[in-house]
N, C-alpha and C positions, 0 to 999 in steps of 0.2 A: 826708632825704625825698627819695623817690624820680623819676626822672622822670614816670612815671605821674601819679604823686600831685602835682608842678607841673601837668602838662598838665590833669588834673581839674580844679582847684584855681582855674587861669585860666580855664577854656571851660565844667565843667559841664554840664548835659545842655542849657541853653540854645543855652552857645557849639556845641556839635558838630551843633543844629541848624540853625545859621545857617549853619555851614562847610559841612555835607551841602548844604541849601537852595541856597546858589551855587554847589555843585559840579556838580547838575542842573540847575541852570537852562543852561550850560554846554555838557555830554553830550548834552541834549536837542537842541543846536545842531550837535554834532560828525556830520561826516559818517560818521566809521573806527569809532568807538568806537559813538554814538550807535543806530545800529540794533539792535546785539547785547540792547539793552533792549527788555521787552517792553512795546507802544506802549500798551496798557492798562493799567499799570501801573505807573506811573510813580512814584505817590503808595507804594505797597508799595515798590520799591525805595527810596526814600528812607529810608521806614522802615526796612528792612531795617536798610541802613549806619550811621544814627542809633544802632540799639540797639546793633549790632554795635559801635560805636566807644563808647559809652554804659558795656557791657559792657566792655569791654577795657580801660578806663581807668579805672573808674568805679564797676565790679563791680555796676551797676544790671542784675538778672538778667532783664528781660522780653524782653532775645534770646532767652536761654537756654528761658525758660519759652516762648515762641513757638515756635523751632524746634529746640532740642536745641543739640549741637555743633555749634560754627559750621563744621566741615569746607569751608575755606574751596576749597583746590585742587579738592575732589571736585565741589564744588557750580558750581564756574566752568568745570569739562573739557566740558560741549559746546558751547563759546566757544571760536572760534580765539583763542587768545591769545599771540602771539608780541612781539617786540621793539615793531614800531611802534605796538601796542596798548597796552603795556605803556608807551612813550612817550607815547603821546597820554594816557593816562589819567595820568599823573604831570603832563604838563604842565596838565591842565584843573583832579586838583588843586590843584598849584602856584599858579597863578591864583585858586583858591579859596582856599586859606589866606593867600595875600599879600592879597586883600581881606578875611578876617573876621578873621583872628586876627593883632592889635597887638602882642603881646610875640612878639621876633624869638627867644629860648630855645626857646620854646615851638611856635612856625611852624616854626624849626630841628628842633625835635625830632620833630617830627609829619611833616615831609616825609623824615626819615631813617626812619622807623617807613614810611610808605605807600611809600617806593622797595624796603623789603625784602618787605615785602608783594608791591605790585607785580609783581618779580621772581619770586618764591615762585609768582604766577599760571599765567606762561608755560608752555604747556602743548603748542607748537608749533616745530618748529624751524628753527633759522637756514636761509634758503634756502643751498644748494650744501654744507648739513654733510650 
């Protein structure tokens, strides 16, 4: 069984929904990355992340049907994402993982997945680079 299958079997659509909801409660209160999200589309932001995760781990096609190929880096280009933003995103997602994902193996596999994606989203050079 693959890591993706273990994650999906453990969380499923409902578990990813709970994770994403917990994450966005934190994002809405955050002064660094919160302002990057459209104030009038919190529900849409939650839906897109949940649907992406369900696509990525459970092959649920809803994301692809609505949005097409994820093109994550291109979709995030309008936002200045550097180390601080990446680290804050990971801090908030880590807190949401700790709160909602009880299986330690699954939690750590998701933390590793999110770390790779968050680092890939960086589009702003380091200060002094």
